[in-house]
N, C-alpha and C positions, 0 to 999 in steps of 0.2 A: 308534460310528457319528455322523452327523450330516446333519444338510438342510441346504442352502443358502437351501431357499426351505419353512418348516417349514409357512406356511399351510398351502397345500397339506393338509395328513392335516385337515384339517376335511374334505375330500370323502369319506375315510370313510364319513361318516352315508350317504352314499346305498349300501351294503351292505344297507341294510333294503328297497330295492324290485325286487329278485330276488325276497326271502321274502315279501314282501306280493302279487306275483305268479304264485307258483305258489300259493301259501294261496287267492286267487281264481277262480284258474283250474281249482281243482285240484276246487269242485261243478259238476254243470252235472245240470240238470233237465227229464225228456223232457218233454213235455205230449202227452195220448191222449185222445181221444175217445167220451166217456159220454151216455149220454141224463140220467139224477138221478140225483144224490147222494144222495135222502132217503135211500136205503138201507143210508150207510151212518155208521156210527160215527165222532166226532172222537176222535184220539189222538195222541200228541208222539213223535213219532222223535226220538230220538238221532242227535247228527252230530257226533260225536266222531270219526266215519268220514272225513269234509270237511273235519275242520280238522289232518289230519293230513299231514305236505307230502311228495312226488310228486317222482320224476323226481330225486334227489336227485343222482346221478351229474354234472346238467346243472345243479341250484341248485350244484354245488359247481364247476363249471368256471368261471360266470359271478360268482361273490363272490370268485373269483382272479382274475379280469381286468380287476375293476370296481378287488379292491388295489394290482394292479400298473399299472394308470391311473396312481390318485393319488402312489403311490406317484414315478414318471417322472416325474411335474410337481413334487415335491415334491426332487427331485435327490438322493439317497441321495448320502455319500460319505464312505469311512474316510479316520482318518489312520494313513498306515504312518510306520515306522519306519525310516532306509535306514540304509546301513552311509558308507564312507571313500567309497564311491562313485556315492555315488545323487546324482540327477542335482538337487538345488536345490544355490544356493550357500546360503554366511553369507556375512552381510556386517553387518561390522560402522562402527557408527555412533558419534563419540565425537565430542559439546558442547561447542564451543570459545566461548562466548558467554559474556560478562561476568562473569557469579554462578556460573562453573565458577571463580574467582578466589579464590572465597572459602576459607581455610582450610585450604588442603592436595585440595581436590574434584580439581582435576587433576592429579595424581600418583596416588590412589585410583582414575580413571577409568583414566590407561593399563596403570594394575596391571591393571585389571579386566580391561582388550582384548589384553594381553597372550598368556594363554592362548591366549587363543579366536584367535590374527592367529598363532599361531604351530601352531596344527591346521589351519594353511592358509583361515581366513576373509579375504575381503579388507576391510581396510580403509578407512575415509569419515571425516572431519568434518562436522561441522554448527552455523553459528550462523544469519546470513542466510540463504543455499543451500548445497544440499548438493559439497562435493567430494571426489572420489577421492583417495584418493592409495597409496602403497607402505607396506610396513611396514620401511623402513628409517628413515618420515617419526614412526612412532610415541612417538619419545623425542624428537622435539624439537619435538612439540603443544604449547600454551599456548593461556591464554584469550586468545582477542582482545577488542577494545569492542563487535563488535559483540555488536545482539539477536536471540536467540533466535524462532524461531514455531516450534510444530510442524502450523497449517496447511500451510504450506512443504515442512516435512518430507511432510507422508503426499503430499502433491501429488508432490516430484520424486522419490519410491520406487516411487509406480506407476507413473512415466517410467519408472526405469529398469527394472522389473520388465518392462515392455511391450515394454522396447529385449532385453532379455532373454529373453524369450519362457521361460521354466520358473519353477518355483517359488525363492520365494529365502526367507532365514530372516533376520530383521533382529533385531539385537540393541543395541539402541539404549542407549549407557551416559549418563545425564545425572542433573541434575540434580532432571528434572523439573518448572523453575518454572513457575506456575502461570500466572502473570501470559504464558506464550508459549504459552496454549492460544486458540483463535480464537475469535472470539463463537459461531459454531454450531458444535456437538461434530458436526454430517455433514462438516465440513473434515476432518477426521479418520478419513477411513475410508480405508479397505484393500482392493487388488484381493481377491479368493478366494486366490489362488498368493505372498498375503505374507503369512510368519507375525514376530510381534515379539514378541521377549524382555525386557523391560524390566528392570536393574540401578539403580534409585534408589543416588543417592548418596546424598540427603538425608531425613530423618524426618519433619523437625518446622521454623517458621519458624524464623531464624536474623537476628537480632538484624543492627540494619549502618544508619549514618548516613552521610550522602551528602550534597553540595554541588549540589543539585537544580537550580538555575538561576541565572544570573546576566541582573541587568539593567542595560546600559552601552550611553553615548549611541556608534555606530558611529564617528563625525569627533567629533571638539573644534576652535576654534578657543583655547580656552584653556588656557595649558601644568594651568594648576590651579584647570580650570573644571570639572571632571566628576563626577558624584556615580552612584556604583555599591552597587546592592543586591543582595545574594545571599541565596539560600533555602539554611538546612539540614533538613533533613527527615531522621527515624528512623521506622526499619520493623519494629512488634514490638520494641519501646526500650522501655526503663527511664527517665524522667528524669536527664538529662543534663548537664554542665559543660562546654564547646567551644572549642576555642581557634582564629579562623578570623583565617588573614592572608590582604594582598593581595599580589598578587607583582607584577611592571614587571621585565619586561624580564631575566625571573633575580632580582631582588632584592626583597626585604622590603622596602615602604617601610609596610606601620602592619598591627598586628596588633590583636585585639579576644577578646573573652570571650561564647560567646551561653549561657543557657542554652533549654536544645531538652526543650519539654515531653514527655513520655510517648505515643510511638509519634505524634510531630507534628511540629511545621514552626516557624519561626522564621524571621525577616529581618533580616538586620545589613548595617549605613551602612556604605560608604567615601567621603569627603567630598574628593576635589581631590587627589588625588595628584598630581605633576612627571609631563606626560609629555612627552618629545620632539616631536620632528618627526617626519613618517613614520610607519609604521608601532608603534607596541606591539603584543608579544606578554605578555598578563596571563596571570593566572589566580588566582582565590580556591582555598586552600589550607586543608581540616580536617587537626588536626593526627591523626593517624592513632590509633583506638579500638577497631577491628573488622578482622573477616577478609579483607576486603575492602578494599582501599586502590585499587581503579581508579577508586570515584565518589567519593574523598575531595576529590579535583582539579576545576574547570571551569576550560578554558578559554575565552581568547576574548581577542579583537584593536578595538584603538582607533587612531583613523589621526588628529592635528594637519595644518592644512595652513591657512592666511594663506586669504584671502579669494580664490576663483573665478574666473575671466576669465568672462564673459559676455558675448562680443559681440553686438551689437544694430541692428539692419540695419529702415530705418524712420522716420516719422515723430515730429518732435520732440514734440508730441501723446504718441501712444502710449510715446514710451522714458516719458515723465513718471509715468506710469500705472503701468509696470512698471516703474520703478526706488522708485517708493515700497510698492509691493507687495512688493517685495521684501527690502528694508531692514526693515520693518514686522514682516512675518512671519520670514524668516531670517535676523535678529538680526545683519546682518555677514557672512553666509558667502558671498554674492556681491557681484564685481563688476560692475556694469554700465559698458561701453566703444562707443565706436564704431571697429571696423576694418575694416581689408580682410581683414584677419588671422584666420583661422583655428585658428593654431594657442598651444597648447595650452587651448584654450577650455574652457571646461566643457561649452557647448551653446552654440545662436545660437539668438536669435530674431529673426524674417525677420514683420516688419509694412509687411505690402501695399511691398516693395520688390523688385526681383529681384538677383538675386546672381551674383557672376563665375560662370558654372556650372560650368566644369573644374574651380577649387577648393572648389565648394561640395559638390560632387557625391564629392572626391576624398574632402573630409573627412569625408561619410557612408561611404564606404565602408569605410576605417580605424576605421568603429569609431564618427564621430563621433555629432551629434543635433543635435534642432531643432522650432523651433514655428515652425509657419508658418501665420500669419494673410490669408486670401486678402482683398485687398478692392481695387478699382479700376485700381490698376498691375499688379496678378498677372493679376486675368481678362482683361486688355492682351493679355500674352503668351497666353492659351489653358490655361499647360498650370501648372502646381504647380511652384515651382519643387525640387529632391531623387525626387520622388517620381515627373515624368510623368506625374500625373492631368488629365486631359481636363476644362477650364470650359465647362461646357456653355451658361449663364449667372445671373440674379439673382431672385432674387424680394424682391420692396419692400415696404411695409406703411406706413403716413402715422402721424407723432407724435400725429396729433388724437384725441382721444378714446381708449377702449378698440381702438383698430386696432391690432394689432400681430402679429408672426408668437409662435406659440408651443410653445414644447418637448414633445413627445411622448414618446416612450420612450427611458432611460437603463438600464446597463446597471452595477448598482449593485458591481458589484465592480470596477469600473476607480477604485479610490484618489484619483488627482485629483477625478473628479468625488463620487466617497463623500465626501468632506474637506471638500468645498462645498457638501450640502446636496443636492446632485442638481441644480444649480443653480433651486432652485425661486424664479418667483416672476422671471427673469429675463425681458428679454421684446427680443426683435429687429425690427430694420424693416428690414434689409435680412441676405438670405443669398445665398452664391452656390453656383448649382446645379455642385458640382464629383463627379465621377464617381469613386467611392468605389474601381474596380479590384479589387486585390488591399489595400488597405487596410482594416481591423476597425474599423467603426463603432459608440462608445460613444451618440455620442448623436444624437437627429431630431428634427423638429421634427413637429408632429404633422399632419401632410400627408407623413409619411415622408422627407422629403428631408434628407439627412446635413448632422450641423454637428459632429463633433467623431469624429476619426478617428485613426487609425493607422496606419501601416503602416511596415517592414523597409526598407531600402535599404545592401543587401552586407552590413557589419557591425554599422551603426547604427539609429539611426533615425529617423521622423518624424512630429510630432503636428503634426494639420493641422485649424484652426479657419475654417469658412468663412464665415466674419466677421470684424469689424476688432476690433484692441488701442486705438479710437482714443474711443471713448463716441459714435462717429456712426452704428456700424451696427448696433448695441446698446448694452443701456445696464451689461454685464458688469464694463465699469471700473468704474462707480460704489456694484456691487451687495455689497451684504455678503460673499458667496464666492467673489467675484474672488482678495482676498489669501492663502485656503486654495487656491486654486486652483491661483493660480502657483506657491507655495511646492512644493503636491506634484509639478507638472510640472515642476518646478525639479530636484525631486529625482531624481523618474524622471529625465529628459533628464541628470542626470547622473552616475548611478549611485550618490547617496549613500549610498541604503538599503542596496547592496548592495557597498559599498564594506571592509565589513566583520562576515564572518556568522557566526554562531553556529551548529549544530545539530548533530546524530547523527550520528554514526559509518555508513555503508552510501547516507548520504544522493547523490541521484546531479546532478552540479551541469550542470546544461543549458548547450552553447552555440551560437552559433546557425553551421551551413556559411559553408566559405568564407573564415572569420574567422581559418581558421591561420596566416595568416603574420604574423599580427597577438598573439597571444599563447602562452603557454607553461604549465605547471603542472608543478609539483613539490611532490613528498609532505611528509611530514616531517623525512627523511633528509635532503634538497635535492637529491632525486634526478627526473628528468625521469619522469610520471606518465602520460605520453601519449606514443604512436608520432606522428610529424608524418601518418603514415597515418589515425589516430584522427582527432585535430584537423582535416583535412584533411573527412572525414567529418561532424565535430559531431558523433564520438559524445561523449556524455558522461560527465563526469571522477563517477569513485564513489571514493566516500572512502571505505576498507576500514580506520581504523584511527586512534586518537589521535591528537590530537598540530594544527599551524598545517601548511595548504597552501597552495602562495602560486600566485595566478595572473594572469600577465602581461602583458595587452594594447595595443592599440592605442589611441592616440589620449592618449597618457601616461594610462589609465587600470590600475587593478590590483588587485585583492581576494587580504586577507588570510583565509581559511575555519579559525575553530576547530571540529575535531573533538571532540567529548565524548560520553561513552557516554550512552544511551537511558537516562532516568531509569527506564521499569519495569520495567531489569534489579537498580537496587539492591534492590529487593521478593524476598525470600529466602525465600519463601509456598511451599512444595511442592503441585500438582495434589492434589487430597484424590485418595486411596485408591480409592475406589469407582469415577473418571474414569479411572485408572490401567489397572485390573480391566478394567474398561470395555473400554477400546481395545485389548487387549490378550488379550482372552480369558482373563483369569488368570493368565496368564503370566508377572510380576511375578515377580523373583528376589532375591536380596540376589547369589549369587554365582554362579561358571560350574559347579556343579553339572551336569549332566545332556545339559551343551553336547553330548557328544559325535558325538550321532545324531542325525542330521537329521531332521524331521517334516514328508513328504509327504502332500500330502493329493490322496487319487483314488477319481475319481465313480462309481457303481455306475450310471448314468442309462444310460447305453447296454446295460449286461446287464436292467436291470428293463425297456424297450421290447424289446430280444431276447424274455426270457417272455415279453412283454403277447402280443405277436406268436404266440410257440408257442400259449397260453392260448385265444386267440380261432378258431388255426384245429381243439384238441379239444373250445373248448364249439358251434362249429361244426358240427363232425362227429356230439357227440354231441347235439345235436338236432336234426339230421336223422333220427338214427337212431328216432329216441322220435317222430318224426313219419310217418314211416313205419311205426311201428307202429300207433300211433291210424289210421292211413289203412286198414290191415288190418284 
């Protein structure tokens, strides 16, 4: 027997109230009128008779009623064993996260699950999400590169039981990795109709080495100018010497030996491997020496390109500032040209000019990007090219003395501004009033007038500067923050940082809705990873396994995404035994003994309430009897 809310049992202390009232009401003194007490002798009368309880049947009825009321609030229940036809469902959940690939754990998990499945239990797999399977799928279960989260598992089990609307006995077969525990233990809570039985596959932390991370440039111009740095980590390990290699397109190009300290980390660098043009699929590989080979390889991609073409439209004065800034910052990564053709342009800079509307809009719609600096020529057309935002007027300030327009609030999370020191100290002398519309504003003047904003146009984007790039409307082009701002703006608009990504398995890559005709996504086996319908709706691409995922987008843009095992899966320390017992209510076990019977929780609250109603009726009847006797 147990109680769902046992703290209400403290209410049993109220049983003393009826006892006290019966003693208090027992003795009654009657006052008699008498002329004088001078002839009476003082004496002490024993009051033992007054201290005896009376109306014992009534007292017992009241005590019983209070006891039943307290028990009803505590919600008692009984665990009852059922046979094969019991109402409770048995669910076997097999952990398939990356850590389960260590030293035969997956085979042991399949062996643990087999007798349960043969007895009729339903099968499910869990790593980052719960997946219901058939009994035939058990033999094919393998550890994937996903990370486990017991908080997500508890949430999924609660939803499963609520949809099923009957008790569920869950058998979790897992290595119970400590890193899979949520920050708060309350996230592991289960419904009252969920019973958890743990089948732990690891008793203590296992030694494991891993290639934890790799730092490499996403794009390079020089085929031998890339520096690659990798971190090799040991978890619960002794000092060891490891051989680490660099692979480029499946070929080993360099090998080094490093000494890893006990349970520590060490960095290894590779200088200037030969990188061919286009995307190269690279990996840092550690010679296997532990039971988990999945994290001994870390994939990453690099792209070698010629200087990318940037189309410039505007005044020669602004062009001079832009060219010098990009040459100083990006070291030849971009070449600025004047052209009316946007074909193969990394992005377009419009410095107070009006481009051909149809060609410019089509370029943006297909995934192109532009930086538009508003000046008098654009203001005369009353609309921002590409976005169509209305221009309502302009604000002026003189250059004499300290009179200028100062910058106010800025978004510190916006990388072009963050790398440029938030434009601190920049003076504005003319700012045009651009209506934000659907654009997100990243910088405003002290008067709240928008200065820098960005808006999506089709599959592309436009960054709008409500002032010029020619040192006439502001002093930004001669300010120290101009070079880093233009460099980061160029990287953002050209997709430089997104060309090659290194992320963990289960990461979701978002794509803008409406770009379905200009991109396709391929998984590590080269198969289409998203349907046309999913692409049209802007559904995210979820990287479900390790390897290289390729995304081909419009306007000549492509992405190579390397999906790797989450670093937290490399730490093979199990959760503390006390935590496991607390989560399962002491139901952790090593085998399948005793799983032939279902344990079903039966609530007694309704019976306790019925008994309380009956006790109340008895108490009322007995009380009325005693009152009628006293009245007589």
